[in-house]
Residue frames as qw, qx, qy, qz and C-alpha x, y, z in Angstrom:
[[0.575, -0.248, 0.509, 0.591, 15.50, 9.91, 109.57],
 [0.432, 0.795, 0.021, -0.425, 15.84, 12.16, 106.54],
 [0.764, 0.153, 0.437, 0.449, 17.30, 11.06, 103.22],
 [0.094, 0.800, -0.176, -0.566, 19.17, 13.68, 101.38],
 [0.774, 0.420, 0.401, 0.253, 19.28, 13.32, 97.61],
 [0.312, -0.483, 0.278, 0.769, 21.88, 15.08, 95.53],
 [0.557, 0.750, 0.239, -0.263, 20.56, 17.12, 92.68],
 [0.537, -0.070, 0.503, 0.673, 22.46, 17.02, 89.30],
 [0.244, 0.640, -0.055, -0.727, 22.37, 19.82, 86.88],
 [0.771, 0.489, 0.405, 0.049, 21.07, 18.92, 83.36],
 [0.486, -0.079, 0.313, 0.812, 23.42, 19.88, 80.52],
 [0.194, 0.557, 0.077, -0.804, 22.60, 23.24, 78.94],
 [0.694, 0.554, 0.451, -0.093, 20.54, 23.08, 75.78],
 [0.315, -0.334, 0.537, 0.707, 22.38, 23.35, 72.43],
 [0.551, 0.677, 0.477, -0.099, 21.10, 24.83, 69.22],
 [0.486, 0.867, -0.010, 0.114, 22.50, 26.22, 65.94],
 [0.716, 0.348, -0.269, 0.542, 25.98, 25.58, 67.09],
 [0.068, -0.596, 0.319, -0.734, 25.55, 27.65, 70.15],
 [0.580, -0.346, -0.715, 0.181, 25.08, 26.73, 73.76],
 [0.339, -0.809, 0.017, -0.480, 23.83, 28.38, 76.91],
 [0.637, 0.046, -0.582, 0.503, 26.09, 28.38, 79.82],
 [0.476, -0.780, -0.400, 0.064, 25.30, 29.39, 83.26],
 [0.238, 0.715, -0.237, 0.614, 26.88, 32.75, 84.35],
 [0.264, 0.063, -0.687, 0.674, 27.81, 33.71, 87.84],
 [0.285, -0.694, -0.660, 0.055, 25.30, 34.17, 90.51],
 [0.177, 0.270, -0.137, 0.936, 24.62, 37.67, 91.44],
 [0.023, -0.483, -0.690, 0.538, 22.43, 39.37, 94.02],
 [0.004, 0.540, 0.503, 0.675, 19.40, 41.17, 92.77],
 [0.287, -0.508, 0.099, -0.806, 17.04, 43.50, 94.58],
 [0.728, -0.470, 0.199, -0.458, 16.16, 42.75, 98.19],
 [0.360, -0.483, 0.796, -0.059, 18.84, 39.93, 98.36],
 [0.893, 0.276, 0.282, -0.216, 17.19, 37.71, 95.76],
 [0.348, -0.418, 0.688, 0.481, 19.82, 35.64, 93.99],
 [0.704, 0.604, 0.022, -0.373, 19.58, 35.52, 90.17],
 [0.647, -0.176, 0.629, 0.394, 21.38, 33.33, 87.85],
 [0.331, 0.731, -0.261, -0.537, 22.42, 35.00, 84.45],
 [0.831, 0.225, 0.467, 0.204, 22.56, 32.89, 81.30],
 [0.074, 0.699, -0.409, -0.582, 25.05, 33.89, 78.61],
 [0.862, 0.470, 0.173, -0.080, 25.15, 32.74, 75.03],
 [0.358, -0.611, 0.593, 0.384, 28.45, 31.32, 73.75],
 [0.788, 0.549, -0.104, -0.258, 29.04, 30.53, 70.02],
 [0.680, -0.341, 0.575, 0.302, 31.31, 27.86, 68.83],
 [0.493, 0.693, -0.352, -0.391, 32.89, 28.31, 65.32],
 [0.983, 0.154, 0.083, 0.053, 33.93, 25.38, 63.40],
 [0.432, -0.636, 0.487, 0.414, 37.70, 24.70, 63.29],
 [0.778, 0.628, 0.000, 0.005, 39.14, 24.92, 59.84],
 [0.828, -0.142, 0.164, 0.517, 42.72, 24.06, 58.86],
 [0.289, -0.494, 0.222, 0.789, 45.46, 26.26, 57.42],
 [0.108, 0.079, 0.648, 0.750, 44.04, 26.02, 53.87],
 [0.056, 0.632, 0.757, -0.159, 40.48, 26.86, 55.12],
 [0.046, 0.739, 0.093, -0.666, 40.63, 30.60, 54.50],
 [0.011, -0.349, 0.628, 0.696, 41.88, 30.04, 51.01],
 [0.043, 0.337, 0.918, 0.202, 39.14, 27.47, 50.30],
 [0.072, 0.725, 0.521, -0.445, 36.53, 29.97, 51.74],
 [0.046, 0.640, -0.176, -0.747, 37.96, 32.75, 49.61],
 [0.057, -0.124, 0.833, 0.536, 37.91, 30.60, 46.46],
 [0.057, 0.488, 0.870, 0.038, 34.28, 29.53, 46.98],
 [0.074, 0.759, 0.261, -0.592, 33.27, 33.25, 47.62],
 [0.063, 0.544, -0.372, -0.750, 34.83, 34.40, 44.36],
 [0.039, 0.102, 0.907, 0.406, 33.55, 31.49, 42.37],
 [0.074, 0.609, 0.760, -0.215, 29.98, 32.37, 43.60],
 [0.055, 0.753, 0.108, -0.647, 30.36, 36.04, 42.57],
 [0.077, -0.310, 0.630, 0.708, 31.49, 35.35, 38.95],
 [0.663, 0.488, 0.396, -0.407, 28.95, 35.28, 36.14],
 [0.540, 0.060, 0.633, 0.551, 29.75, 33.78, 32.78],
 [0.133, 0.493, -0.108, -0.853, 29.52, 36.12, 29.92],
 [0.342, 0.288, 0.868, 0.216, 26.92, 34.22, 28.05],
 [0.172, -0.124, -0.322, -0.922, 24.75, 35.96, 25.36],
 [0.449, 0.192, 0.423, -0.763, 21.20, 36.63, 26.05],
 [0.298, 0.272, 0.880, 0.250, 18.88, 34.03, 24.36],
 [0.100, -0.223, -0.425, -0.871, 16.70, 35.57, 21.75],
 [0.151, 0.436, 0.729, -0.506, 13.37, 36.75, 23.12],
 [0.024, -0.251, -0.598, -0.761, 10.38, 37.48, 20.78],
 [0.169, 0.467, 0.586, -0.640, 7.36, 39.56, 21.49],
 [0.103, 0.354, 0.628, 0.685, 4.59, 40.55, 19.14],
 [0.013, -0.705, -0.524, 0.478, 2.30, 43.55, 19.45],
 [0.134, 0.755, 0.008, -0.642, 0.92, 46.38, 17.31],
 [0.752, 0.642, 0.030, -0.144, 1.57, 44.59, 13.99],
 [0.355, 0.698, -0.608, 0.130, 5.23, 43.91, 14.46],
 [0.956, -0.249, -0.124, 0.093, 7.24, 41.15, 15.75],
 [0.010, 0.881, -0.405, 0.242, 10.26, 42.19, 17.84],
 [0.926, -0.125, -0.283, 0.215, 13.21, 39.96, 18.70],
 [0.196, -0.913, 0.322, -0.153, 15.70, 41.04, 21.36],
 [0.928, -0.018, -0.180, 0.325, 19.29, 39.61, 21.66],
 [0.171, -0.923, 0.344, -0.004, 22.55, 40.70, 23.26],
 [0.663, 0.492, -0.534, 0.184, 26.10, 39.58, 22.69],
 [0.220, 0.230, -0.720, 0.617, 26.74, 39.55, 26.57],
 [0.326, -0.554, -0.745, 0.177, 24.76, 38.81, 29.65],
 [0.104, -0.846, -0.153, -0.499, 22.97, 42.01, 30.74],
 [0.630, -0.244, -0.411, 0.612, 25.07, 43.57, 33.46],
 [0.184, -0.861, -0.245, 0.406, 25.20, 46.83, 35.48],
 [0.231, -0.522, 0.338, 0.748, 26.26, 49.77, 33.63],
 [0.433, 0.527, -0.303, -0.666, 26.20, 50.28, 29.75],
 [0.562, 0.105, 0.815, 0.094, 24.66, 47.47, 27.52],
 [0.276, 0.341, -0.466, -0.769, 24.02, 47.21, 23.83],
 [0.609, 0.239, 0.718, -0.238, 20.91, 45.33, 22.80],
 [0.050, 0.113, -0.689, -0.714, 20.24, 44.15, 19.30],
 [0.514, 0.373, 0.574, -0.517, 16.65, 44.24, 18.22],
 [0.079, -0.005, 0.764, 0.641, 15.22, 42.85, 15.04],
 [0.416, 0.422, 0.376, -0.712, 11.79, 44.17, 13.85],
 [0.013, 0.072, 0.821, 0.566, 9.66, 42.45, 11.20],
 [0.538, -0.075, -0.136, -0.829, 6.04, 42.92, 10.13],
 [0.506, -0.084, 0.772, -0.374, 3.84, 40.40, 11.93],
 [0.810, 0.372, 0.339, -0.300, 1.86, 39.44, 8.83],
 [0.747, 0.643, -0.157, -0.062, 4.31, 39.46, 6.12],
 [0.848, -0.367, 0.127, 0.360, 7.53, 38.80, 8.08],
 [0.561, 0.619, 0.015, 0.549, 9.32, 41.52, 6.07],
 [0.510, -0.290, -0.321, 0.744, 11.91, 43.51, 7.91],
 [0.008, -0.949, -0.305, -0.086, 10.96, 46.95, 9.06],
 [0.677, 0.102, -0.034, 0.728, 13.76, 49.38, 8.39],
 [0.083, 0.514, 0.085, 0.850, 12.22, 52.79, 8.71],
 [0.527, -0.737, -0.406, -0.121, 10.99, 52.78, 12.43],
 [0.000, -0.634, 0.449, -0.629, 12.01, 54.71, 15.44],
 [0.756, -0.302, -0.575, 0.084, 12.72, 52.64, 18.42],
 [0.140, -0.663, 0.388, -0.625, 12.85, 53.83, 21.97],
 [0.718, -0.178, -0.658, 0.141, 13.80, 51.57, 24.80],
 [0.309, -0.648, 0.280, -0.637, 13.10, 52.39, 28.56],
 [0.491, -0.065, -0.824, 0.274, 14.42, 50.00, 31.31],
 [0.544, -0.587, 0.008, -0.600, 12.06, 49.85, 34.24],
 [0.156, 0.256, -0.868, 0.395, 13.49, 48.38, 37.49],
 [0.549, -0.388, -0.664, -0.328, 10.95, 46.07, 39.03],
 [0.619, -0.713, -0.321, 0.078, 11.74, 46.51, 42.76],
 [0.207, 0.598, 0.482, -0.605, 11.58, 49.35, 43.61],
 [0.505, 0.704, 0.471, 0.165, 9.62, 50.62, 40.54],
 [0.213, -0.726, 0.176, 0.629, 12.20, 52.92, 39.04],
 [0.686, 0.703, 0.185, 0.013, 12.16, 54.07, 35.45],
 [0.632, -0.226, 0.301, 0.678, 15.51, 54.36, 33.62],
 [0.100, 0.614, -0.217, -0.752, 16.46, 56.81, 30.91],
 [0.777, 0.528, 0.325, -0.114, 14.82, 56.32, 27.41],
 [0.258, -0.460, 0.606, 0.596, 17.31, 55.65, 24.59],
 [0.715, 0.557, -0.026, -0.421, 16.75, 55.52, 20.88],
 [0.815, -0.024, 0.541, 0.207, 17.91, 52.76, 18.54],
 [0.126, 0.647, -0.451, -0.602, 20.00, 52.96, 15.39],
 [0.895, 0.371, 0.088, -0.234, 19.09, 51.17, 12.22],
 [0.462, -0.445, 0.707, 0.298, 21.75, 48.59, 11.16],
 [0.424, 0.313, -0.602, -0.600, 19.81, 47.44, 8.04],
 [0.455, -0.060, -0.864, -0.206, 17.52, 44.43, 7.40],
 [0.602, -0.607, -0.313, -0.414, 15.25, 45.45, 10.20],
 [0.755, -0.322, -0.387, 0.420, 18.06, 45.27, 12.90],
 [0.066, -0.875, 0.050, -0.476, 18.61, 47.98, 15.36],
 [0.575, -0.054, -0.554, 0.600, 21.13, 48.52, 18.15],
 [0.366, -0.829, -0.147, -0.396, 20.06, 50.27, 21.37],
 [0.308, 0.292, -0.626, 0.654, 22.32, 51.45, 24.25],
 [0.635, -0.620, -0.348, -0.303, 20.64, 50.67, 27.57],
 [0.119, 0.466, -0.618, 0.622, 22.01, 51.65, 31.01],
 [0.743, -0.474, -0.451, -0.141, 21.09, 49.37, 33.98],
 [0.205, -0.835, 0.285, -0.424, 21.80, 51.04, 37.20],
 [0.426, -0.469, 0.710, -0.306, 22.12, 48.04, 39.56],
 [0.218, 0.051, -0.960, -0.165, 21.99, 44.19, 39.48],
 [0.446, 0.196, 0.566, -0.665, 18.34, 43.67, 39.56],
 [0.364, 0.432, 0.802, 0.194, 15.35, 42.63, 37.45],
 [0.133, 0.410, -0.099, -0.897, 14.10, 44.99, 34.76],
 [0.562, 0.610, 0.558, 0.030, 11.35, 45.16, 32.10],
 [0.223, -0.228, 0.369, 0.873, 12.71, 46.79, 28.93],
 [0.412, 0.683, 0.466, -0.383, 9.75, 48.70, 27.53],
 [0.340, -0.160, 0.554, 0.743, 10.33, 49.01, 23.78],
 [0.398, 0.703, 0.286, -0.515, 8.23, 51.46, 21.65],
 [0.428, 0.073, 0.647, 0.627, 8.33, 50.89, 17.82],
 [0.315, 0.707, 0.255, -0.580, 7.00, 53.90, 15.76],
 [0.437, 0.154, 0.671, 0.579, 6.53, 53.40, 12.00],
 [0.170, 0.189, -0.136, -0.958, 5.32, 56.07, 9.53],
 [0.519, -0.022, -0.429, -0.739, 1.62, 55.76, 8.92],
 [0.651, -0.227, -0.724, -0.031, 1.06, 53.14, 11.66],
 [0.557, -0.770, 0.047, -0.308, 0.07, 53.30, 15.28],
 [0.003, 0.635, -0.714, 0.296, 2.99, 52.87, 17.77],
 [0.879, -0.113, -0.461, -0.042, 3.58, 49.31, 18.79],
 [0.289, -0.683, 0.538, -0.400, 4.78, 48.71, 22.52],
 [0.896, -0.064, -0.439, 0.020, 6.35, 45.40, 23.76],
 [0.481, -0.742, 0.388, -0.261, 8.04, 44.41, 27.12],
 [0.776, 0.236, -0.567, 0.146, 11.05, 42.22, 27.58],
 [0.720, -0.688, 0.081, -0.045, 12.09, 40.82, 31.03],
 [0.606, 0.566, -0.411, 0.378, 15.74, 41.11, 31.66],
 [0.724, -0.682, -0.044, 0.097, 17.96, 40.38, 34.72],
 [0.344, 0.807, -0.371, 0.304, 21.13, 42.39, 35.06],
 [0.859, -0.323, -0.193, 0.347, 24.23, 40.82, 36.96],
 [0.342, -0.874, 0.149, 0.313, 27.24, 42.72, 38.34]]
């Protein structure tokens, strides 16, 4: 006497919102029967306001406040240089404000030539060097063009008459 047992299929495994479902059986080479597995994704159901909510969250994540750059100070070559900006650095044309003072006496340096060169960190790409304009009391404005939203090092070269050139670097991150 033989006892027949009935085999039951286990439920298909589920992961990451997807599930595997058995496909139709098909004949392979030499009459061997293969069973194909297909992957089906289930998307969550969202109501009628879902697309508007999704669009609002997307737009909120893309906006950056126009907050000014906090002052950054670097010292090198006998000068102390403070970099500020009235807006958050962004892609395109930016105007940076630089204050240069003597490191020993803290006297403003008004007769210097300043050159700023933005260097994109990844990939290492140099930007165009631009010169600063003296505004008085050791303050200079420098136009800088940042090509894309990325991290940059602004290499600033300060040349004073009768002194060796000073070079300082400021890290800056440009937004869109």
